Structure formats: structure tokens, C-alpha cells
VEXDRENLUM-974509 format. One record per residue (C-alpha): x, y, z; residue in three letters. Coordinates in steps of 0.5 Angstrom, whole numbers, plus 500, padded with zeros to 3 digits. Example, Ala and Ser with C-alpha at 12.3 -4.5 7.8 and 13.67 -1.06 7.14 Angstrom:
<recs>
525491516Ala527498514Ser
</recs>
This chain:
<recs>
351857536Met349859542Ala348855548Gly342857552Ser342852558Gly336848556Arg334844550Arg333848544Pro328847539Glu331847532His326853529Arg331855523Gly339856524Pro341859530Pro343865528Glu336867526Leu333863532Phe337867537Tyr335874535Asp336880540Glu329878543Ala331871545Glu338873547Ala336878552Arg330873554Lys335867556Tyr341872559Thr336875564Gln333868566Asn335866573Ser334859572Arg337859565Val343862568Val344857574Glu343851569Ile349854564Gln353855570Ser352848573Gln354845566Met360850565Ser363848572Glu362841570Arg365841563Ala371845566Val372840571Glu372834566Leu377838562Leu382836568Gly386842567Leu393843571Pro392847578Glu398851578Asp397855572Arg392859568Ala390856561Cys387859555Leu380855553Leu376856547Leu368856548Asp365854542Val358857542Gly359862547Cys353866546Gly352872551Ser358869555Gly355866561Leu360860561Ser365864560Gly364868566Asp365861570Tyr372860566Ile374867568Ser372866575Glu376860575Glu382864573Gly383862566His383866560Tyr378864554Trp376866547Ile369865545Gly366863538Met358864536Asp354865530Ile349869533Ser351877532Pro345878537Ala348873543Met355876542Leu352883542Asp349882549Val356879551Ala359885549Val354889553Glu356885559Arg363886558Glu365879559Val373878560Glu374873554Gly375875547Asp369874542Leu369872535Leu363872530Leu364865526Ala360859524Asp364853527Val362849521Gly367852517His372850522Gly376853528Ile381859525Pro386859530Phe394856530Arg395849531Pro396848539Gly394854541Met388852546Phe389848553Asp382846552Gly375847549Cys368847552Ile362848549Ser355848552Ile348846548Ser351848541Ala354842537Val348839536Gln346845531Trp351842526Leu347836525Cys342841522Asn342842514Ala339849514Asp342851507Lys342847501Lys350847501Ser350844508His352837509Ser352835517Pro357830516Pro362834513Lys361840517Arg362836523Leu368833521Tyr371840519Arg369842526Phe372837529Phe379836525Ser380843525Thr379843533Leu383837534Tyr389842530Thr387848535Ala388844541Leu395842545Ala397835545Arg395832551Gly389837552Ser381835552Arg375838549Ala368837553Val362838549Leu355838552Gln350837547Leu343835547Tyr342830542Pro335829538Glu337821537Ser342816538Ser343816531Glu345823532Gln350822537Leu353816533Glu354821527Leu357826532Ile362821535Thr364818529Ala366825526Gln370826532Ala373820532Met375820525Arg378827526Ala383824531Gly380824538Phe379819543Thr375819549Gly367818549Gly361820552Met359822560Val352822561Val349825568Asp343824571Tyr341818566Pro334817570Asn331824569Ser328825562Ala329833564Lys336833567Ala340828563Lys346831560Lys351829555Phe358831555Phe362828550Leu369828553Cys375828547Leu382827548Phe388830544Val394826542Gly393821548Thr388816550Ser386818557Gly382815562Thr375817561Leu372821567Pro367817571Lys360821571Gly358823579Leu354818582Gly357812578Thr358808584Glu350807584Cys350804577Ala351797575Asn355799568Glu362799567Glu365805564Pro368804557His372809552Gln368812546Ala361809549Lys355812552Phe356809559Thr358814564Asn352815568Glu350818575Arg344818579Thr338823577Arg337830580Phe330830580Arg324826583Asn319822579Val315828579Lys320832575Gly321837581Lys328839583Ser331836589Val337841590Lys339842597Lys337834598Ser342830602Arg344826596Asp345833592Trp349836598Ile353829598Leu355829591Glu357837591Lys361836597Lys365830593Glu366834587Arg369839592Arg374834595Arg376832588Arg378839586Gln382839593Gly378844596Lys376844604Glu370840605Val366839612Arg366831614Ala359828612Asp355826618Thr348824620Lys346831620Tyr348833613Thr342835609Gly337835614Arg332840614Lys332845621Arg326846624Arg323853623Pro324858629Arg319862632Phe
</recs>
């Protein structure tokens, strides 16, 4: 159930879609790697992990370990689950630092209670909404996944699942099964004004009803955040032509604000922030 950092086209079950050629193709794609890293950073940030210790995280749909790379860079440990042997083979070749498990998360999370300090998932959970076999029931598979995930997570921890829903009905199905399994929380939507860059993060709490994190840029939105509703948004990441505006002033200010919230040293904002320098001859 590998996450590729892009919206997947559901052409059969993930273990067949992500064959050896597809696994290598996206792992070597610099654009995919960059997007995967950005979404992993955002997911880990939304976990709200303690700063004074290393944590053990579960990566659902870990693929070739791109999201795990970021977890390792942040000083945490991780175990990754994926249904695609080809993706895990690439992860092994890349010598990722996490442990890997070949498994279908629709059958449940096979770890002892309270084992993990958090869980992330990048572009994977929506695969559970597919009925790739006659025996597959999306509601049952989703409930099995969420109920066993709830058990495997420590009380007070979070799961942050980035996903690409195909419809509002699919979002409701996923969220309903998560809440039925005992989770509280809701959806954080990033870049709501961009059809291509919009990202959905299902932020779930275990055992406690925490405050749903705000999406970056929500000061520009008129809507108030609500628990278990899809109202957390932030400003768009691309211009009207769909071209990336990375390195723009808004993008830089947003990134600096994220660094400040993480307690990192950041230069003060000035009128020159994000201004392009004239070329020198």
C-alpha cells in the first residue's frame, strides 16, 4: 500500500500496481521524492511528538522508505508496513534504517498494545476503499485497520494519515470507521484552493480529545476549525496556472513560521524577505 507522493490511479490492487518497474520509477523521481519528503515532514509535525526523547513510529504504506528517511533524520525509530514486495525490496536495497513488514493493513496491525508513540501514512489509506477481491468489504477492512491501529498506539498519541480521497463519500467512510474504532480528531486540509496541491491529513487522537491542529495559513480562511470536520485549511501553494510558487515570499514566510513553531532559530521577517536579487554580471 505504498505512498508515492502523488495521486494514484487505482488500476488493480496496490501490490500489483506497484510492481518492480513502478517502484523504481517513482523512487528515482526527484519531484516525487521532494513531495514525499514535504508530506512526511508535515505529517510528523502534526503528530506533536515530545522534543526530549526519541519515539517509535509506525509508517503505514511505507513503500520504499522515503517517508521513513525523514523520520530517521528527525532522530526517531520506525517500523514500516507495506503490501507491495517490490516496494519493500527497493527499501531494503536503499538500506533504510527502519524495520520492514510485508503485510496487508486491511487485515489489521499485528503489534502489541500501546507499542507505538505515533503513526504516519502517506498516500496509502485510500487503497482500503477498493474492493479488489470478492471477499473485500471496504467498511470492514477500514474498521479492522483502525481498530487494531488504535490498540497498537500508546494512549495520548496520534496518527496522521495523508490520503487522496476520490470523493466526499469516501472521506466520510474513512472518517466514520476511524471514529467507530475509538479515535477522535478530524481532517486538516492544506492548500484548499489548488486542485493539484490540496492535501488531506486525517489527524486522529488516541484516548484523549485533543485540539485539532490548525492548517498553515488558516489566518487567511474565514472558517473556524471544528473537530472531526474537514475545515482546517491553508493558503494555496500554486498559482492559477498550476505552476509551483515555491520560493515565493508567501512560501518562505510560511516555512519560517513552521520552523518557529518547532523552536528553531529563524531570521526576522523584513520587507526584503523573498525578494529576488538582480542578476550580477
